[in-house]
C-alpha positions, 0 to 999 in steps of 0.5 A: 369513645374518642379522645385526642392524642393531645388530651392523652398527653395531658393525663399523666399515669403512674403504673404502680408495680408491686413486688415482694420476695423473689417475685422479680425473678419470676415476673419482672421480664414479662412486665417490662415487655408489657410496659415497652409495648404500651401505646400510651405516650411514654412521656406521660407515663411513670413505671413505679416499681415498689419492692415490698421487702422480702422474707427473713431468709431471703436477699433483696431483689432490688439490685436485680430489678435495677439491673433489668431496668438498666437493660431496657432504659431506652425503651421503657418510660421513666422508671423509679424503683423504691425498696421498702424495709418491711412488707407493708401488705398489698394495701400498704404497698399500693398505698405507698405508690399512690402517695408517690403518684399524688405527690408527684402530680399524676392524674391516674394510678394504675395498679399492676399485679406482680404476676401479670403483664399489660396488653399494648393498649391497656393503659390507653383504653383505660384512660380513654374510658376515664376521660370520657366519663368523669363519673367513673371512679374506678375502671378495671381491665379485662383480665385474662389468664396466662398462659391460657390467654384465651380464657378469662380471669375476671371480666369484673368481679361479682359481689354477693349480698353476703359479702363473698366476692368472685371473678366474673366469667372465670375460665370462660373463653373470651371469644365465646362471651358477649361483653359490653364495651363498658360494663358496670361491675360489683367491684374492680379487681385490684390486679389491674385497675386504674384510679383517679388521683384526685379521688384518692386524695379527696376520699382516701387511699386503700384501707390498710387495716384490710392488709390483704383481701377485700381492700379492692372491694372496700375502695370500690364500694366507698366510691359507689356510695359516693355516687361514682361508677365502677366499671370494666373496660373490655378492650383494655386487656391485662394478662394474669398468672392467676392461681387460686391459693389454699393458704390457710392464713389467706382464709382468715383474712378473706373471712375477717374482711368479709365481715368488715365490708358488710359492717361498713356498708349496710345499714343496721336494719339491712344487717338484721334482715340478712342475719338468718341467711348469714347464719345459714352460710356460716353453718355451711362454711363450718362444714366445709372448713372442718372437712378441708382442715382450716377450721382453726382459721374460722376460730381466729376470725371469731376471736378477732370479732370478739375483741372490743378494739376490733369493733371500735376500729371498724365502727369508727370507719362505718360512721364516716361511710354512713354519714357521707353515703349518697345511695341507698341500700336498695340501690346497693343491692341492685349491684350485687348478685344472688348466688355464689358461683365458683368455676374452680373445681377445687372449691365447687360444692354440690351442696352450694350448687343445689341447695345453698344457691337456690335458697340464697336466690330466693332470699335475695328476691325477698330482700329486694322487696323488703329493703326500701331504705 
């Protein structure tokens, strides 16, 4: 993929760096160093720091952020710091940055996770990919772990046909995995992803009703349903201090939103066909939830979906998606994976590995035969 410096300079990129609470103290320095080293033209770049408020018992870190930016003002691209009065969530905070970028005439928005930092060529390589193929709607960087920089966090996220998402090639050595220069992926991780401003304006920002988790899945699927490609760019590298968290409240959002994704994107007949496997997965998740002590979060998920207001909210969204979709469920299934693979040993389960996954693989092959719509 070749692109001239003149073309690069015409494409303006807003790097939205979302922080909250005391995160600036832990992560800002590395993010600044990453921004300083970018090969992408500084005159075409904006570093937009969105401080997404703080906990009630904490003080704002905005003064600290501005002091640090001031120290580096000669080597950073133009930087804007905006403080929110309340926590807007991951979706809402990033949406604020996207709206700002659209209003200020930027061509692309790069979402920069709070606990990560950029490799020197990351933005340039992503813009090159987007400029080279206008059918790419979303492009994700190759996300490596920090401080284990030779290990992969995600090479592009995998989406299971029952709505479970997980990191591709998690904890595999980057030098021992053969990755294509450009790979079609299940969905793009919101940790390090570039988006087209014109598509955000035309087809909507991230859905704030997700609040956190699966909003990146939703946006990737929204564009895929409209015929756009979702890709990962191997040579665009982002480093992420990733930790798999077991916060119980996260499990509520992950499961509630997983059901939302399935409801939004499958046709009714497909939902009917996957129901038996869904029930089998639910039984397994209940066993795991009781054993791990987060069964009340599953109860809360069911309580949410037993409310009429919840169904009205998501069915209204579904109606729009289904009306505008350009690809079939058959084609959608081709982008999904048949098994759930967690490399993190804290969530690895022998029942899933030796019983659940073989069963789900067989069921997936059956779906690929039956689903013609």
